[in-house]
C-alpha positions as CSV (number, residue, x, y, z in Angstrom):
1,X,31.6,22.2,-14.6
2,X,29.0,23.0,-11.8
3,X,26.7,20.2,-10.8
4,X,23.2,20.4,-12.2
5,X,20.6,21.0,-9.5
6,X,16.8,20.6,-9.5
7,X,14.8,22.6,-12.0
8,X,13.6,25.9,-10.7
9,X,9.9,26.9,-10.6
10,X,10.2,28.9,-13.9
11,X,12.5,26.6,-15.9
12,X,11.1,25.2,-19.1
13,X,10.5,21.5,-19.4
14,X,10.2,19.6,-22.6
15,X,6.8,17.9,-22.4
16,X,8.2,15.1,-24.5
17,X,10.4,14.3,-21.5
18,X,7.5,13.9,-19.2
19,X,5.8,10.6,-18.4
20,X,2.7,9.7,-20.3
21,X,-0.3,7.4,-19.9
22,X,-0.3,5.0,-17.0
23,X,3.4,5.9,-16.3
24,X,2.2,9.4,-15.5
25,X,-0.4,8.1,-13.0
26,X,2.2,5.9,-11.1
27,X,4.9,8.5,-11.0
28,X,2.8,11.7,-10.3
29,X,3.0,11.4,-6.6
30,X,6.8,11.2,-6.7
31,X,7.2,14.0,-9.3
32,X,4.6,16.6,-8.2
33,X,7.1,18.3,-5.8
34,X,10.0,18.1,-8.2
35,X,8.5,19.6,-11.3
36,X,7.8,23.2,-12.0
37,X,4.1,24.2,-11.9
38,X,3.4,24.0,-15.6
39,X,5.0,20.6,-16.0
40,X,3.3,19.3,-12.9
41,X,-0.1,20.3,-14.3
42,X,0.8,18.4,-17.6
43,X,1.7,15.2,-15.8
44,X,-1.3,15.5,-13.5
45,X,-3.7,15.8,-16.5
46,X,-2.1,12.9,-18.2
47,X,-2.4,10.9,-15.0
48,X,-6.1,11.7,-14.5
49,X,-6.8,10.9,-18.1
50,X,-5.0,7.5,-17.9
51,X,-6.9,6.6,-14.7
52,X,-10.3,7.5,-16.1
53,X,-9.6,5.7,-19.4
54,X,-8.7,2.6,-17.5
55,X,-11.7,2.9,-15.2
56,X,-14.1,3.3,-18.2
57,X,-12.4,0.3,-19.9
58,X,-13.0,-1.9,-16.9
59,X,-16.6,-0.8,-16.7
60,X,-17.2,-1.1,-20.5
61,X,-19.8,-4.0,-20.1
62,X,-21.1,-3.1,-16.7
63,X,-24.5,-1.6,-16.2
64,X,-25.4,0.9,-13.5
65,X,-26.8,-0.6,-10.3
66,X,-30.5,-1.4,-10.7
67,X,-33.3,-3.1,-8.7
68,X,-36.6,-4.7,-9.7
69,X,-39.6,-2.9,-8.3
70,X,-43.1,-4.5,-8.2
71,X,-46.2,-2.3,-8.2
72,X,-49.8,-2.3,-9.1
73,X,-51.6,-1.0,-12.1
74,X,-51.7,1.9,-13.2
75,X,-48.0,2.3,-12.2
76,X,-45.5,2.0,-15.1
77,X,-43.9,-1.3,-15.9
78,X,-44.3,-4.7,-17.7
79,X,-47.1,-7.0,-16.7
80,X,-46.0,-9.5,-14.1
81,X,-48.4,-12.4,-15.1
82,X,-47.3,-14.8,-12.3
83,X,-47.8,-12.2,-9.6
84,X,-51.1,-11.1,-11.1
85,X,-52.5,-14.7,-11.2
86,X,-51.8,-14.9,-7.4
87,X,-54.4,-12.2,-6.8
88,X,-57.8,-13.2,-5.5
89,X,-60.5,-13.3,-8.2
90,X,-62.6,-11.7,-9.6
91,X,-59.7,-9.4,-10.6
92,X,-60.0,-5.6,-10.5
93,X,-57.7,-3.2,-12.5
94,X,-55.6,-2.6,-9.4
95,X,-55.0,-6.3,-9.1
96,X,-52.8,-6.2,-12.2
97,X,-49.2,-6.5,-11.0
98,X,-46.4,-4.7,-12.9
99,X,-42.6,-4.9,-12.7
100,X,-40.1,-2.3,-13.7
101,X,-36.3,-1.9,-13.5
102,X,-35.2,1.3,-11.8
103,X,-31.8,2.7,-10.6
104,X,-30.6,1.3,-7.3
105,X,-30.3,4.3,-5.0
106,X,-27.9,4.2,-2.1
107,X,-25.7,6.7,-0.2
108,X,-22.2,5.4,-0.3
109,X,-19.0,6.6,1.4
110,X,-15.6,5.3,0.3
111,X,-12.9,5.2,3.1
112,X,-9.3,5.3,1.8
113,X,-6.2,4.4,3.6
114,X,-3.7,7.1,2.6
115,X,-1.0,6.7,5.3
116,X,2.7,6.9,4.9
117,X,3.1,3.5,3.3
118,X,1.3,4.5,0.3
119,X,3.6,5.0,-2.8
120,X,2.9,6.5,-6.2
121,X,1.7,3.3,-7.9
122,X,-0.6,2.4,-4.9
123,X,-2.2,5.9,-4.9
124,X,-2.8,5.5,-8.7
125,X,-4.6,2.3,-8.1
126,X,-6.6,3.7,-5.2
127,X,-7.6,6.6,-7.4
128,X,-8.7,4.0,-10.1
129,X,-10.8,2.1,-7.6
130,X,-12.4,5.3,-6.4
131,X,-13.1,6.4,-10.0
132,X,-14.9,3.0,-10.6
133,X,-17.2,3.7,-7.7
134,X,-17.8,7.3,-8.9
135,X,-18.7,6.2,-12.5
136,X,-21.2,3.6,-11.1
137,X,-22.8,5.3,-8.1
138,X,-25.1,8.3,-8.0
139,X,-24.1,9.5,-4.5
140,X,-20.6,9.0,-3.4
141,X,-18.7,10.6,-0.5
142,X,-15.0,10.0,0.0
143,X,-12.9,10.3,3.1
144,X,-9.3,9.4,3.6
145,X,-7.3,8.8,6.7
146,X,-3.7,8.7,8.0
147,X,-3.1,9.9,11.6
148,X,-6.3,11.9,11.3
149,X,-9.3,11.6,9.0
150,X,-10.2,14.0,6.2
151,X,-13.2,14.5,4.0
152,X,-12.3,14.6,0.4
153,X,-15.8,14.7,-1.1
154,X,-19.0,15.4,0.8
155,X,-22.0,13.1,0.4
156,X,-24.2,15.6,-1.6
157,X,-21.3,17.4,-3.2
158,X,-21.5,17.2,-7.0
159,X,-17.9,16.4,-8.1
160,X,-17.0,15.2,-11.6
161,X,-14.9,11.9,-12.0
162,X,-12.0,14.1,-13.2
163,X,-12.1,16.3,-10.1
164,X,-12.4,13.3,-7.7
165,X,-9.4,11.6,-9.2
166,X,-7.4,14.9,-9.1
167,X,-8.3,15.2,-5.3
168,X,-7.2,11.6,-4.6
169,X,-3.9,12.2,-6.5
170,X,-3.1,15.3,-4.5
171,X,-3.5,13.7,-1.1
172,X,-0.1,13.6,0.6
173,X,0.7,10.0,1.8
174,X,1.8,10.7,5.3
175,X,1.3,9.8,9.0
176,X,0.1,6.8,10.8
177,X,-2.8,4.4,10.1
178,X,-5.9,5.4,12.2
179,X,-8.7,3.3,10.8
180,X,-11.0,4.2,13.6
181,X,-10.8,7.9,12.7
182,X,-11.5,7.2,9.0
183,X,-14.6,5.2,10.0
184,X,-15.8,7.9,12.4
185,X,-15.5,10.5,9.7
186,X,-17.3,8.2,7.1
187,X,-20.1,7.5,9.6
188,X,-20.7,11.3,10.0
189,X,-21.0,11.6,6.3
190,X,-23.5,8.8,6.0
191,X,-25.7,10.5,8.7
192,X,-26.3,13.2,6.1
193,X,-27.8,10.6,3.8
194,X,-31.4,10.9,2.5
195,X,-31.7,7.3,1.1
196,X,-32.8,4.3,3.1
197,X,-29.7,2.3,1.9
198,X,-26.4,3.6,3.3
199,X,-23.1,1.8,2.8
200,X,-19.5,2.3,3.8
201,X,-16.7,0.8,1.7
202,X,-13.3,0.6,3.4
203,X,-10.1,0.0,1.4
204,X,-7.3,-1.0,3.7
205,X,-5.0,-3.8,4.8
206,X,-6.8,-3.7,8.1
207,X,-3.6,-3.0,10.2
208,X,-4.0,0.2,12.4
209,X,-1.1,1.5,14.4
210,X,-3.1,4.4,15.9
211,X,-6.5,4.9,17.4
212,X,-9.0,2.6,19.1
213,X,-10.6,-0.6,18.0
214,X,-12.1,0.1,14.6
215,X,-14.6,-2.8,15.0
216,X,-16.4,-0.8,17.6
217,X,-16.9,2.1,15.2
218,X,-17.8,-0.3,12.4
219,X,-20.7,-1.6,14.4
220,X,-22.4,1.8,14.0
221,X,-22.7,1.5,10.2
222,X,-25.9,0.2,8.6
223,X,-23.6,-1.7,6.2
224,X,-19.8,-1.6,6.1
225,X,-17.9,-3.7,3.4
226,X,-14.1,-4.1,3.6
227,X,-11.9,-4.5,0.6
228,X,-8.9,-6.1,2.2
229,X,-5.7,-5.4,0.4
230,X,-3.1,-8.1,1.0
231,X,-4.5,-11.4,2.3
232,X,-1.3,-12.8,3.7
233,X,-1.1,-10.7,6.9
234,X,-3.0,-12.6,9.6
235,X,-3.6,-9.6,11.9
236,X,-4.9,-7.6,9.0
237,X,-7.2,-10.4,7.8
238,X,-8.6,-10.8,11.4
239,X,-9.2,-7.1,11.7
240,X,-11.0,-6.9,8.4
241,X,-13.2,-9.7,9.3
242,X,-14.1,-8.3,12.6
243,X,-15.0,-4.9,11.0
244,X,-17.1,-6.5,8.2
245,X,-18.9,-8.7,10.8
246,X,-19.6,-5.8,13.1
247,X,-20.7,-3.6,10.2
248,X,-23.1,-6.2,8.8
249,X,-21.0,-6.5,5.6
250,X,-18.5,-8.7,3.8
251,X,-14.8,-8.9,3.2
252,X,-13.8,-8.6,-0.4
253,X,-10.2,-9.8,-0.9
254,X,-7.6,-7.9,-3.0
255,X,-4.4,-9.9,-2.7
256,X,-2.3,-6.9,-4.0
257,X,-3.0,-3.3,-4.8
258,X,-3.0,-4.3,-8.5
259,X,-6.1,-6.4,-7.6
260,X,-7.9,-3.5,-5.8
261,X,-9.7,-2.0,-8.8
262,X,-11.1,-5.3,-9.9
263,X,-12.2,-6.2,-6.3
264,X,-14.1,-2.8,-6.0
265,X,-15.7,-3.4,-9.4
266,X,-16.9,-6.9,-8.3
267,X,-18.1,-5.5,-5.0
268,X,-20.4,-3.0,-6.8
269,X,-21.7,-5.7,-9.0
270,X,-22.5,-8.0,-6.0
271,X,-23.7,-5.3,-3.7
272,X,-26.3,-3.7,-6.1
273,X,-27.2,-6.7,-8.1
274,X,-30.8,-7.1,-6.9
């Protein structure tokens, strides 16, 4: 009896045999070159749905970033009695101080390490972390890097969460780790920003094996925060600290890739709290 080979591109696949839910998300990167086109699309859609459902569940009780804005009457808002009482008397109408809550506007670029060490489960978790950012931020650009850096989503490009996750899942994990190139590409995207607040968010273990010193590039950012994946590697921890310090930001630890989405969710809460 002849040995059974891989399925051909036109061979039918029983959809009941294909992975579902989170299993589809973690196995898609491994299967996407093995499955015929129609089956690949089925698994990809299941993966995207699972990632978005998990992202929405993690954000169930999280509000969009906001800030308190103080203004003078007749601007809209609630009367701020304490601030009004501080105004010199006799009071005029314009001395009435009001406060309102409005969306916190910032231009943000996510910088993803997608080099050869990234496996299927890791890519699914990076996609989940990126989806969390997209669901909470109005303007989000995404770049990824391996040996070179690549733009995945431009800063003012309107991309749905579904399409963003699809693009992340389709990135081929390959090449070396050139953090400097990723930061350079991200900085170029932030230069297109129209908002006063511009932030870079790097997700990496901090260990580069190609390119120059990434801390030199980090110093050009208005603000660069580093989500450090894996806290046991001394060199990686030192590199992440140097980049965050140079970029006027903070290090947010994620001991494992499983911790990455929660670390990103907490970063957004802390970064845009005020």
